[in-house]
N, C-alpha and C positions, 0 to 999 in steps of 0.2 A: 760255522764259525762266527760269522757276522751276525747272525741271530743273537748268539751268546753274549758277544760283545755289547750289543745295543741294550741287552736285557740287563746286563751288568751297569751299563751307563745309566740306566734309568732307575736303579736301585738307589733308595734315598741313604746313601752310605752315611752321610752327615748325621741324618735324624736317627738312624741305629745306633751309632755312636753316642750322641746325647742320651737315647733313650737307655742304654747300659750304663753311662755315667750317673745318669739321675737316680735310675731305679737301684743301682750299686750302692749310692750312699743312703738310698732311703732304707734298703735291706740291711745294709751294716749297721746303722743305726738301730733297727728293729732288733737284730741278732744280739747288739749289745744290750739292749735293754730286757730281752729274754734270758740273756745270760746272768745279768745281775740280779733277775728276779728269782732264778733257779738257786743261785748261789745262797740269796737270803733265805729261801723256802728250807734248803738243807740245812743251813746255819741255824734256823729255828727249830727244826725237828731234831737236831744233835742236844739242844738245850733244853728239850721237854722233860717234865717230871718223870721220875721213873717208874710211878703207877699209872701212867696215861695209857690207856689201851691203843694199841696198833691198829693203824687204818687198815680196813679190808684190802685184799688182792684186786677185787675187782674196782673199788675204787680208786686204788692207783694206776689201774689201766685207764681208766676214765680220764684222770689228771693227765697222763702223758700224752693220749690223744688229743686233748683240747688245745694245748699249745701248739701241736703240730698242724691240726685245722686252721687255727689262727694264722701261724705263719705263713702257711700256703696262701690263704687268702690276702694276708698283707702283702705278700710278694706279687701275686696277679694285679692286685690293686695299684701297687707301686709302678709296676710296669706300664700298664694302662696309663696312668696318671703322667709317667714320664714321657711315654710316647705322645700324648696328647700335648704336654707343655713343650718338646722338641718341635712337633708340628707348628706350634702357635709361634715360638721364637723363630722359626725358619720361614714362615710365610712372607714377610717384608723381603726377604733374599730371593724367594722364590718369585716375587712379584719384579723385583729388579732384574734377574737374569731373564725372565720371559721379555719384559719390556725391552730390555737391552738387545736382546737378540732379535726382537721386530724391527727396531730402530735400525740396528746395522743392516740388516737384511731388505728394509724398504726404502725409508729416507732419513736424514739426520736432522730433520726439523722439528722432529718430536723430542720431548724431554721426560726423564723421570719426575714423576710427581708425587714422592713418598711424603704423606702426611704423619704427624705423630711428634712425639717428643723429640728433642735434639740428641741424638747418641750417636754412636759407630755406624749405623745403617744409614741414618741421613746424611752423614758425612761422606759414605760411600756414595750415596746418590747425587750430592753435589759433585764430588770429583768426576763422576761418570758424565754429569751434564757438562762440566768444563771441557772433560775430552771430546765428547760429541760436539760442542761449539768449535773446538779448536780443528776436528776432522772436518767439519762443514765448512769452515772458512778457508782449509786448505784446498779443498776440493772446488769450492767456487773460484778461488784465486786461480787455481790451475786451469779451470774453464776459460775463466776471462783471459789470461795469460795466452792461451793456445789460440782463443778467437781474435784476439786483438793483434797477436803477433802475425797469424795467419793472414788478415785483413790489411794489416799495414806494410807487411814486408813484400806483398805482392807488386806493389809499383817499383819500388827501388831497384828489385831484382829484374823487372820486367825491362826499366830503363838501362840497367847496367849491359843487359843480355842484348838489346838493341844495340846500344852503343858499341859493344865489341864486335857483334855481327856487321854492322855497317863499316867500321873501320876495317875489318878483315876482306870484305866484299869489294871495298875500293882498289881497282887494279893500279892507280897511281898513286896510292899510298907512300909516303916517304917516312923517313924516321922521326920527324917532327911532328906530323899528323898521329902516327901511331903513339908517339909519347904523350901526346894531348890527349888521345883518347883514354890511354891507361891511367892519366893523373884524373879524369874523369869518374873513371872507374873506380880508383881509389877514394874519391870523395864521396861517393854514393855508398862504398863499403863502409865508410866511416860514418854516414848517416844511418845506415842500418846497426852498425854496433851500438851507436848511442840509442839507437830506438829498442834495441834488446835490452840494452842497460837499463832505461827507463821500465821497460815492460817487468824486469825481474825486481826491479824496486818495488813497482806498484803490488806485484804479487806477493812479496815479504811483507808490505805493509799490510796486506788485507789478512794475512795468516794471525795476526796480532802481536802483542809485545810479550817476548818469551824472557827478558830480563829487566828488573826494575832497578835503577842505580840513581843515587844523587846527581843530579845535573844542574847547572845554573844556565838560564837562556842567554843571560848576558854574555857570559863567557865563550858559549858556543856562538852567538852572533858575531863577537868580535873576530873569532877564528875565520868566519864564513866572510864577512866583510872585507877581510884582508886579502882573501883570494878572487874576490870580485872586483876589487878597485880598479885594476888594470882595465876590464872590459867597460865599468862606468866611465873611466877616463876616455876610452876609444869611442864610446858613444857621445860624449860630451854631457853627460849625466851627473849631477850633484848628490851626492848621498849626505843627509844629516842625521847623525845618530845620537841617541838619549839613552844610554844604556845603564838602568839601575839593576843592581843585584835581583835576580828572579829565580831562586831556587825552586826546585820540584823534584819530581822523580819520573823516570821513564829510561828508553833505550837512548843510549847517547848518540849511536849512529842514525837511528831513524829521526831523533830529534835535529840532528846536523842536516839531515835530507829534506826535512820539512822546510827549515829556515833557508836552505840553498834555493831550493824550488820556489819558494815566496820570492826572494830576491831576483832569482832569474827571469820571474814572470815580470816584476817591476821594472826592470831593465828592460827587456824585450819589447813590451807593449807600453812604450814610452814615445815620448817626441823629443825633437832635437834640443839640446839646453833644459831638458827637464829635469825633474826632482825627485827624489826618494827620500822619504821619511822613515826611519827604523826607531822604536822605542821599546823598551822591556820597562815592565812595572811588576809589582808583587804587592801582596798583602798576607795575612796569617793563613787565608784560605784559597789563593789561587794565585798564580804566575802568569805573566800576559806578554805575549809578543805581538806588535802591530807594525805592519808594513805597508806605507801609503805611497803612491805614486801618480804623477801626472800622465796623461795620454788622452787616447780617444774616449768620446763618451759612451759608457756602457748601459743601454737600455735595461729596464730592470727585469724585462720577460726573459733576456738572455741570462741573467745572472747564475741561474742554477746550470744552465748548460757549459758554464765555464767550467765547473768541477767534475764533468762527465769524461772519462777516458776517451781521447782522440775526437772531441767534440766539434759540433759545426756550429757556424753561426749564419743563419739564412742558408744560403747555397755554398758556402765556402768553409773549406776545412781551417780550423784556426791553428795554423803549426807556425807560420812565419819563419824565423830560423831555429825554432825549436821542434819539439817532438809531439807537442799537444796532450803530453802527460803531467807537466809540471802541478797544475793545481788539483787534479785528480789524485797525485801523490800525496799532496799535502792534506785533502781530505780523508785519505784512508789512515794515514798516519795520525791524525788528530782522532779519528774514531777508535782506533785501536788504543790509545791512551786515555781514552774517555775524556778527551778535550772538548771544549766548545769552539766551534769556528764560526765566526761572523763577518761574511762580507759585505762592504758598503759601498756601492757605486759614489763616485765624487760628483757633485754637481757641475763643476768646472771642467770634469773629464778625468778619466783615471779611475782608481780602485784602491781602497782600503781595506785590507785583510787582518782581522784579529783573531789569535788563537790563543785561549785560556786554558791552562792547565789547573788542575787540582792535586796538590800533592798529596792530601790525605786519603784520596779516593782512586782505587785501582778497579776499573770495570770489569764486573764480572764477565767472563769469557763463555758465550754461549747461553 
């Protein structure tokens, strides 16, 4: 039974259907031509002169056999030509199917490379390439999420377990000491929750942009600034904003996350009584947001590492009171939008980060 089903699956059903369609059309046209020829011949015989001798019977049989042989030959030629034409038409589709099966079975790095005129098949090839690109980005984001989460959650989980074990093992523990241990455990839990949220945001950003809406970087920045003003006041940091309209297209949620993480980084890695400058500008070709902050001097060799997830500078993990994922999220969101990210260390200390969006260009996924 399985062998019969496999044979049926291997049958070129679509090619047979196209062959029958093409040959049927050709034979229909041929039959119409032959019928019209016979009608014209019969009409000419009826109008022949009265004294014209009748054609011999043998000649009549020869005339009848001729069109029949021509019809059979034409039918065979039409079917063979239709079979060849259908195979030629379906050849690119077979290439797409075979390559797509190999890509899904081996790796998602490969892409369909269908050359030829722009038609429905090349559109199908681009659509599948876009699909493979999204699948590859999703799988890579999932792997990164699992690797980062398993690595980074190990320390707070171990600390939380040790804290509770010590508190429970102390025979002289009173209500105050147990309450303090529980409060510390809750703080570690909050840290884990923030880290998981940041990892999810990073994974979502790496999957790419699924919605493209008109947005204004200036409007989004105003909302983000209002939510960070209290944090800036607590740290004694002055924020100077110059927000000109900067319209572009993108995912509003991801754009908000990008600006919020840039501002978080500027506030956290700053100095007492420091400054943060936020500007938005635009032109017909681009929309730009730039955030600059005072802070410690950043060596040029450490600049790339700042944008790596859970990065290290030297032997120290760069978390401070954050989770070490802010600039990695910014980079992932910028790449998903096809935006240009340009970080510049300030000679006097601190960092300037510019993100330039191109409203008329959407990145090709994959």
